[in-house]
N, C-alpha and C positions, 0 to 999 in steps of 0.2 A: 545768636544762632551760630552753630558750628556745622561744618561739612567735612566729609572725608570721601575720597573716591577709591574704588577698588575695581579690578577687572574680573569679569566672569564670562569666559568665552568671548563672544563678540560684543557683549554688553558691558557698559560701564555702570556699576552700582554707585549711586550717590546717596550716602548716608547723611541725613539731615537731623539735627536735634535743636531744641530750643524754640524760640519764637520766630516766625516768618512775618516780618512787619515792614513798615516803610523804610526803616534803617537797614534791614538785612536783605530785603527782597532783590536789590540790585546785584548782590553777590550771588544769590541763587540763580537769577536770570543769566548772569555771566557764566556760571559753572554749567548750567543746563545747556546753553547754546554751544559752548566750547566742547562739552562732552558729546553732544549730538553730532558735531562735525567730525569728531575723532573716532567715532564708533558707528555701529549699525543701530545703536539705540541706547537708551538710558532706562535703568530700573531705579526708580526713586523711592528710597526707604524713608517713610514718614512716621515710623513707630514712635520716635521720641520728639515729635513736634507737639508742643503744648498749645500753640496759638498760631493762627494764620489770619491775616487781614486781607483787605481788597487788593493791596499792592502785591501781596504774596500770591493771591489767586491770579492776578494779571501776569505775574512771572510764569506761573504754571501754564496758563493759556498760551503765552508767547512760546513757551517750550513746545507745547502740543502743536502749534502752528508750524514751527520750525521743523519738528519731526515729520509732519505731514509733507511739507515742501521738499524735504530731503528724501522722502519715502523711507524714513527710519521709524523707530517705535519709541514711544514714551510710555512706560509702564509704572504705575504706582502700586505700592503695597504698604500694609501696616497703617492704614489711616486711623488715627485716633478718633474718638467720638467727636471732638471739637472740629478737626479737619473734615471729617465726613459730613457733619452738619452744615458747615460753611459751604461746601461744595453742593450739598443738596438744596440748601436755601437759595443759592444762586443758579440753580438748575444746570450746573456744570458737571455734576457727578456722572451723568450719562455720557459725557463727552470723553472721559478718560477710561483707559483700560486699567481696572483695579482688581487687585488680588489681596487676600488676607495675609499670606506669608511670603517670605522671600523664596522659598522652594517652589511654591505654586507659580510665582511671577517668573522665576528663571526657567522652570520647566516649560511654561507656555511660550516664553520668549525663544527658547532653543528649538521648540517644535514649530515655531512660526505661527502659532495660534493667537489670534487676536480676539479679545472679548471686551466689550464695554460693560460698565458696571450695571446697566439696566437689567442684565441677566443674572445679577447676583441674587442670592436668596436672602441675604441679610437685610433687615428693614432699614 
């Protein structure tokens, strides 16, 4: 797994690529928690994530919990079919605020609009 961060207004965009698994999930967790403390929220780019296992899901959930505790936002976009299916199978897809594209995610973030994925039209 590789990660890169960039700033977009008040949000930090965390670009993730590769596999999020037992070996790499601690790095994702650390980056998510640090970014949430240093900004008003994180926009997580998952377009290039090929695989995510239960430890990766646990890191996302911990990030969501920290965002909620800090009253910040954690926004996901670009879920691959694999990532979307894992979140759907674990009944966690509805927990996260999910958008298809970076521009949609950033636009909603800047307007302060929160949407969880149960309102998405995509199956």
